[in-house]
C-alpha positions in Angstrom: 0.0 0.0 0.0 2.8 2.4 0.9 4.4 1.6 -2.4 1.2 2.6 -4.3 1.0 5.8 -2.4 4.5 6.7 -3.2 3.9 6.0 -6.8 0.8 8.2 -6.9 2.7 11.0 -5.2 5.5 10.7 -7.7 3.1 10.8 -10.6 1.2 13.7 -9.1 4.5 15.6 -8.6 5.5 14.9 -12.2 2.2 16.1 -13.5 2.2 19.2 -11.3 5.8 19.9 -12.3 5.1 19.4 -15.9 2.0 21.6 -15.6 4.1 24.3 -13.8 6.8 24.2 -16.4 4.2 24.3 -19.2 2.5 27.3 -17.6 5.8 29.0 -17.1 6.7 28.3 -20.6 3.4 29.9 -21.7 4.2 32.9 -19.6 7.7 33.0 -20.9 6.4 32.8 -24.5 3.9 35.6 -23.8 6.8 37.7 -22.4 8.9 37.2 -25.5 7.4 40.3 -27.2 8.3 42.5 -24.2 11.6 43.9 -23.0 13.0 42.0 -20.0 13.3 43.4 -16.5 16.2 45.8 -15.9 16.0 47.3 -19.4 16.6 51.0 -19.7 16.8 53.0 -23.0 18.2 56.5 -22.9 17.7 56.5 -19.1 14.0 55.5 -19.4 12.8 52.3 -17.6 11.1 50.2 -20.3 11.2 46.9 -18.6 8.2 44.8 -19.4 7.0 47.0 -22.2 6.4 46.1 -25.7 8.5 47.7 -28.4 5.6 50.1 -29.2 5.1 51.0 -25.6 8.8 51.5 -25.1 9.0 53.7 -28.2 6.2 55.8 -26.9 7.7 56.1 -23.4 11.1 57.3 -24.7 9.6 59.7 -27.2 7.2 61.1 -24.7 10.0 61.9 -22.3 12.4 63.5 -24.8 9.9 65.5 -26.8 8.4 67.1 -23.8 9.2 70.8 -23.4 12.2 71.9 -21.4 11.2 74.5 -18.8 13.5 77.4 -18.4 13.5 79.0 -14.9 14.8 82.4 -13.8 15.2 82.3 -10.0 12.2 80.0 -9.4 10.1 81.7 -12.0 9.2 79.9 -15.1 10.5 82.2 -17.8 10.0 80.2 -21.0 9.8 76.8 -22.6 12.1 75.3 -25.2 10.4 72.8 -27.6 12.9 70.1 -28.7 11.6 70.2 -32.3 12.4 73.9 -32.5 16.0 73.3 -31.8 16.4 70.4 -34.3 16.3 67.7 -31.6 16.0 64.2 -32.9 16.4 60.9 -31.1 17.1 57.5 -32.7 14.5 55.6 -30.8 14.3 52.8 -33.4 18.0 52.2 -33.3 18.1 52.1 -29.5 15.2 49.6 -29.4 16.9 47.4 -31.9 20.1 47.5 -29.8 18.2 46.6 -26.7 16.4 43.7 -28.4 19.7 42.4 -29.8 21.4 42.5 -26.4 18.5 40.5 -25.0 18.6 37.9 -27.8 22.3 37.4 -27.3 21.5 35.4 -24.1 20.9 31.7 -24.6 17.2 30.7 -24.7 17.4 27.9 -22.1 19.2 30.2 -19.7 16.7 33.0 -20.2 13.9 30.4 -19.6 15.6 29.0 -16.5 16.1 32.4 -15.0 12.5 33.2 -15.8 11.2 30.0 -14.1 13.2 30.3 -10.9 12.6 34.1 -10.8 16.1 35.3 -11.2 16.6 38.8 -12.6 18.3 38.7 -16.0 21.4 40.8 -16.6 20.3 44.4 -17.0 20.3 45.9 -20.5 21.3 49.5 -20.7 21.2 51.4 -24.0 22.6 54.9 -24.0 20.9 57.8 -25.7 21.5 58.4 -29.4 20.3 61.9 -30.2 21.4 65.1 -31.8 20.3 68.8 -31.9 21.1 72.1 -33.7 23.3 73.9 -31.2 23.0 77.2 -33.1 19.2 77.0 -32.9 19.5 76.3 -29.2 21.7 79.3 -28.8 19.2 81.5 -30.6 16.5 80.3 -28.3 18.6 81.2 -25.3 19.3 84.6 -26.8 15.6 85.2 -27.2 14.9 84.2 -23.7 17.8 86.3 -22.4 16.3 89.3 -24.2 13.3 89.1 -21.8 15.3 88.3 -18.7 18.5 90.5 -19.0 18.6 93.9 -17.4 21.8 95.3 -18.9 23.7 97.8 -16.8 23.2 101.4 -17.8 26.2 103.7 -17.9 26.1 107.2 -16.5 24.5 109.7 -18.8 25.1 113.3 -19.4 21.8 115.1 -19.4 22.2 117.6 -22.1 19.3 119.8 -21.0 20.8 120.4 -17.5 24.4 119.3 -17.9 23.9 117.1 -14.8 25.2 113.5 -14.5 22.7 110.7 -14.2 24.4 107.9 -12.3 24.9 104.5 -13.9 22.7 101.6 -12.9 24.0 98.0 -12.4 22.3 95.1 -14.1 22.3 91.4 -14.6 22.8 89.5 -17.8 22.5 85.8 -18.7 25.7 83.8 -18.6 25.4 82.4 -22.1 28.0 79.6 -21.6 26.7 78.1 -18.4 23.1 78.6 -19.2 23.6 76.9 -22.6 25.2 73.9 -20.9 22.2 73.6 -18.6 19.8 73.7 -21.5 21.7 71.0 -23.3 21.7 68.8 -20.1 18.0 69.3 -19.7 17.4 68.5 -23.4 19.2 65.2 -23.0 17.6 64.3 -19.7 14.5 62.0 -19.5 13.6 63.1 -16.0 15.0 66.6 -15.3 13.4 68.6 -18.1 14.2 72.0 -16.5 17.1 74.4 -16.8 17.9 77.3 -14.4 19.4 80.3 -16.1 22.7 81.6 -14.6 22.8 85.3 -14.3 25.9 87.5 -14.0 25.9 90.7 -12.1 27.0 93.5 -14.4 28.3 96.6 -12.7 27.5 100.1 -14.0 30.0 101.3 -16.5 32.5 103.9 -15.4 32.3 107.6 -16.4 34.3 107.7 -19.7 34.4 109.3 -23.1 31.6 107.0 -24.3 29.2 109.0 -22.2 30.1 112.1 -24.2 30.0 110.3 -27.5 26.5 109.0 -26.8 25.2 112.4 -25.7 26.5 114.2 -28.8 25.1 111.5 -31.1 21.7 112.0 -29.5 22.0 115.8 -30.2 23.0 115.2 -33.8 20.1 112.9 -34.3 17.8 115.9 -34.4 19.7 117.6 -37.2 18.5 117.3 -40.7 21.8 117.0 -42.5 25.4 116.0 -41.9 27.3 116.4 -38.7 31.0 115.8 -37.9 32.5 116.0 -34.5 35.9 115.2 -33.1 36.9 115.8 -29.5 40.3 114.9 -28.0 40.8 114.6 -24.2 44.2 116.3 -23.9 44.9 114.6 -20.6 44.1 111.0 -21.6 44.1 110.9 -25.4 40.6 109.5 -25.5 38.5 110.6 -28.5 35.0 111.2 -29.7 34.7 110.4 -33.3 31.5 111.1 -35.3 32.0 111.1 -39.0 35.5 112.4 -38.2 37.1 110.7 -41.2 34.7 112.1 -43.8 36.0 114.8 -46.3 34.5 118.2 -45.6 35.2 121.7 -46.8 38.3 123.4 -45.3 36.5 126.7 -44.8 38.3 129.3 -42.6 39.0 126.5 -40.1 41.9 125.6 -42.4 43.5 129.0 -41.4 44.7 127.3 -38.2 47.1 125.3 -40.4 48.1 128.6 -42.1 49.1 130.0 -38.7 51.3 127.0 -37.9 52.9 127.0 -41.3 53.5 130.8 -41.4 55.1 130.8 -38.0 57.3 127.8 -39.0 58.4 129.6 -42.1 59.3 132.9 -40.4 62.9 133.2 -39.5 62.4 136.1 -37.2 59.5 137.1 -34.9 56.6 138.6 -37.0 56.9 142.3 -37.7 54.0 144.7 -37.3 52.7 144.0 -40.7 52.8 140.3 -40.3 51.3 140.5 -36.8 48.4 142.5 -38.3 47.9 139.8 -40.9 47.7 137.1 -38.2 45.3 139.2 -36.2 43.0 140.0 -39.1 42.9 136.4 -40.1 42.2 135.1 -36.6 39.6 137.7 -35.5 38.0 139.0 -38.7 38.5 135.8 -40.6 39.9 137.9 -43.4 40.4 135.9 -46.5 42.6 138.6 -47.9 44.9 138.6 -44.9 45.0 134.8 -45.0 46.1 134.9 -48.6 48.9 137.4 -47.7 50.1 134.9 -45.1 50.3 132.4 -47.9 52.9 134.8 -49.4 54.9 134.5 -46.2 54.7 130.7 -46.4 55.8 130.7 -50.1 58.6 133.2 -49.5 57.3 135.1 -52.5 54.3 137.1 -53.6 52.6 134.0 -55.0 49.4 132.9 -53.3 49.2 129.7 -55.3 52.7 128.7 -54.3 51.8 129.4 -50.7 48.8 127.1 -51.0 51.0 124.4 -52.4 53.5 124.8 -49.6 50.7 124.8 -47.1 49.4 121.5 -48.5 52.9 120.0 -48.4 53.3 121.1 -44.7 49.9 119.7 -43.7 50.8 116.3 -45.2 54.2 116.4 -43.4 52.3 116.9 -40.1 50.1 113.8 -40.9 47.0 115.7 -42.1 46.7 113.4 -45.1 43.2 114.4 -45.9 43.8 118.1 -45.9 44.8 120.4 -48.8 44.4 123.8 -50.3 44.6 123.8 -54.1 43.2 127.2 -54.7 43.7 130.2 -52.3 40.6 131.9 -50.7 38.4 133.7 -53.2 40.8 132.8 -56.1 40.3 131.3 -59.5 41.5 128.0 -60.9 44.8 128.4 -62.7 45.4 125.9 -65.5 49.0 125.4 -64.6 48.2 124.3 -61.0 46.0 121.6 -59.6 42.5 122.5 -58.7 42.0 119.6 -56.2 43.8 116.7 -54.6 42.9 113.0 -54.2 42.8 111.9 -50.5 41.6 108.8 -48.7 38.7 110.7 -47.3 37.3 112.1 -50.6 37.6 108.7 -52.3 35.0 107.2 -50.0 31.8 106.1 -51.8 29.6 105.5 -48.7 29.2 109.2 -47.8 29.6 112.4 -49.6 29.2 115.9 -48.1 29.8 117.6 -51.5 32.9 119.4 -50.0 34.6 122.3 -51.7 36.8 120.7 -54.3 39.6 123.2 -53.9 40.1 123.0 -50.1 39.3 120.1 -47.8 40.0 118.5 -44.5 38.5 116.2 -42.0 37.5 116.6 -38.4 40.3 114.2 -37.4 42.9 116.2 -39.3 41.9 119.4 -37.6 41.6 117.7 -34.2 45.1 116.2 -34.7 46.5 119.6 -35.6 44.9 121.2 -32.5 46.4 118.5 -30.3 49.9 119.0 -31.7 49.5 122.8 -31.2 48.4 122.3 -27.6 51.3 120.0 -26.7 53.8 122.2 -28.6 52.7 125.2 -26.5 53.6 123.0 -23.5 57.0 122.2 -24.9 56.2 118.7 -26.0 54.6 116.6 -28.7 54.8 115.8 -32.4 55.0 119.2 -33.9 58.3 119.9 -32.2 59.5 116.5 -33.3 58.5 117.0 -36.9 60.0 120.4 -37.2 62.9 120.6 -34.8 64.3 124.1 -34.7 61.7 125.4 -37.2 58.9 126.0 -34.7 59.2 126.7 -31.0 57.1 126.4 -27.9 56.8 130.2 -27.7 55.5 130.3 -31.3 52.9 127.6 -30.6 51.8 129.5 -27.6 51.6 132.7 -29.7 49.2 130.9 -32.1 47.0 129.7 -29.1 46.9 133.2 -27.7 46.1 134.6 -31.2 43.1 132.4 -31.6 41.9 133.3 -28.1 41.2 136.8 -29.5 38.6 135.4 -31.8 35.5 136.6 -30.1 32.9 135.0 -32.4 30.6 133.6 -29.7 27.9 131.7 -31.4 29.7 128.5 -31.6 32.2 127.0 -29.1 32.4 130.1 -26.9 28.7 130.2 -26.2 28.9 126.6 -25.0 31.3 127.5 -22.1 31.0 129.9 -19.2 32.6 133.3 -19.3 35.2 132.9 -16.6 38.9 133.6 -16.0 39.3 129.9 -15.5 38.0 129.1 -19.0 39.8 130.0 -22.3 38.7 129.2 -25.8 41.4 129.3 -28.6 39.4 128.7 -31.8 38.8 129.4 -35.4 35.3 129.3 -36.9 34.4 128.8 -40.5 31.3 128.7 -42.6 29.9 128.7 -46.1 26.3 129.1 -47.2 25.4 125.5 -46.2 28.2 124.6 -43.8 28.9 125.9 -40.3 31.7 124.9 -38.1 34.2 125.7 -35.4 37.4 124.2 -34.0 39.6 125.0 -31.1 41.3 124.2 -27.8 39.2 124.7 -24.7 41.0 125.2 -21.3 38.8 124.4 -18.3 39.2 123.6 -14.6 38.1 120.0 -15.2 40.5 119.4 -18.1 41.5 120.7 -21.5 40.2 119.4 -24.8 40.4 120.0 -28.5 37.0 120.1 -30.3 35.9 120.3 -33.9 32.2 120.6 -34.9 30.6 121.0 -38.3 27.0 120.9 -39.5 26.2 120.8 -43.2 23.2 120.4 -45.5 24.9 119.3 -48.7 21.6 119.1 -50.6 20.6 122.6 -49.7 21.9 125.9 -50.9 21.5 127.6 -47.5 21.8 126.5 -43.9 20.0 128.8 -41.5 22.2 129.8 -38.6 19.0 130.0 -36.4 18.9 126.2 -37.0 22.6 125.2 -36.8 24.1 127.6 -34.2 22.0 126.4 -31.2 23.0 122.8 -32.0 26.7 123.7 -32.3 26.5 125.7 -29.0 24.8 122.8 -27.2 27.4 120.3 -28.5 30.1 122.7 -27.1 28.2 122.9 -23.7 27.9 119.1 -23.6 31.6 118.7 -24.1 32.3 121.3 -21.4 30.0 119.6 -18.9 31.6 116.2 -19.5 35.0 117.6 -18.5 33.4 119.6 -15.6 30.8 117.2 -14.2 30.9 118.8 -10.7 30.2 122.3 -12.0 28.0 122.0 -15.2 27.3 125.0 -17.2 23.7 125.9 -17.7 24.3 128.0 -20.8 23.8 131.6 -21.8 20.4 133.2 -21.5 18.6 133.1 -24.8 18.4 136.8 -25.0 22.2 137.0 -25.0 22.6 134.6 -27.8 23.3 136.6 -30.9 22.3 134.6 -33.9 23.4 136.6 -36.9 26.7 138.0 -35.6 29.1 137.8 -38.6 26.8 135.4 -40.4 25.1 136.4 -43.7 22.0 134.4 -43.1 19.3 136.6 -44.6 18.3 135.7 -48.2 19.3 138.4 -50.7 22.1 139.8 -48.5 25.5 139.5 -50.1 28.1 138.0 -47.8 30.9 140.3 -46.7 34.5 139.7 -47.8 35.5 138.1 -44.5 33.0 135.2 -44.9 34.2 132.0 -46.6 32.6 131.9 -50.0 34.1 128.7 -51.0 
């Protein structure tokens, strides 16, 4: 009996074992179309999922938006498709399946039956994106987030200084790295912007440049400005390398060249020529100084020698082909070719016979200033031919020019302020150039306004702008004591300026 029971038990166990194995085989067969436990694709747990389900799981993760945060505030979203993001989901699924199928079938079945976890299958991400497009997305987001620092401003109306304001800007490098990391992460789909504190810019010549550019923006025409900080060498350059008419401003070069040519101190006659040229802007007197430069009574030879001297001083865009109020002579050049007048991007229709640039005049004023101090390039170019005293005499000469509508009306009348300048104008060009000595620092300045397309530029229109540019420059160099300007009733508009239609300009006015 016992033997029968044992036999029945054995059979029962065999039947049950077979049934269990058959059932497990059925379950194993049903699991064949699913990814095994421990399978991750691109960091996404896809264990037990069909290929279709795994595909959807991976794509859902990686094509979800990347949230961009600015200090806990959601600032924007980046859509993967907009930055060219693509992921090779099919290739990764194939790789995972191939890794699973590498294992022997019997071993996989045995592990399944006894409940052992198979060896994990990990497939890394295979994806790409357009980094330039991602950078553009970041730039767009930063445009809404950034608060760039604002530099100090010179308030042209009052002359007061508006303090600079610090700001914050997006750290493009670090923030872009964080965006990339979030784009390639299945779980952390958020990127925090990194911001950099940006201190307010220091008070520098850019403040003056910006202020004057704003002033010129209101002028319907062409404006050229050059300002040289005679302490630091910093410059304001606005159309400063554009060819413009020489006007009477070129008489500054005549003063330098005439003094250089003189062997002895000027006699009474020559001193009067200097004075009439500087204070009355006499073209006749200027032409007689050309005789001094030429060493003969030949105005044209003087103009040629003047041009040669200007080029020696580095004023490569300056020349005088025809003297003031003179006619073209077939035997002599009527114009010169310069780098400035060969430009094709801008044309002020300058006088063909006499030209310069704001830079050239500013450069000359700077050399004159330093020469009067016993230093600088003018003494180096002409050793023994021009002296410190002669340069100072030219500076003092131009101080006597009392034309006040231009540079002089932009600075206070004070014993502490001196303006050594030479103005010049034609019917559609008004300008002034000089050295300004102030308590806050000395500077050379050249300003010119022109309406090349018009026959006439009204001084009522141009002079206030020129005066305000001068005042702005003064206030930049004297920020603790800004100048409020002359009362309007003191501002003489038509002094020395033939600005009424039908009135013939006097001889002293540049007609060319």
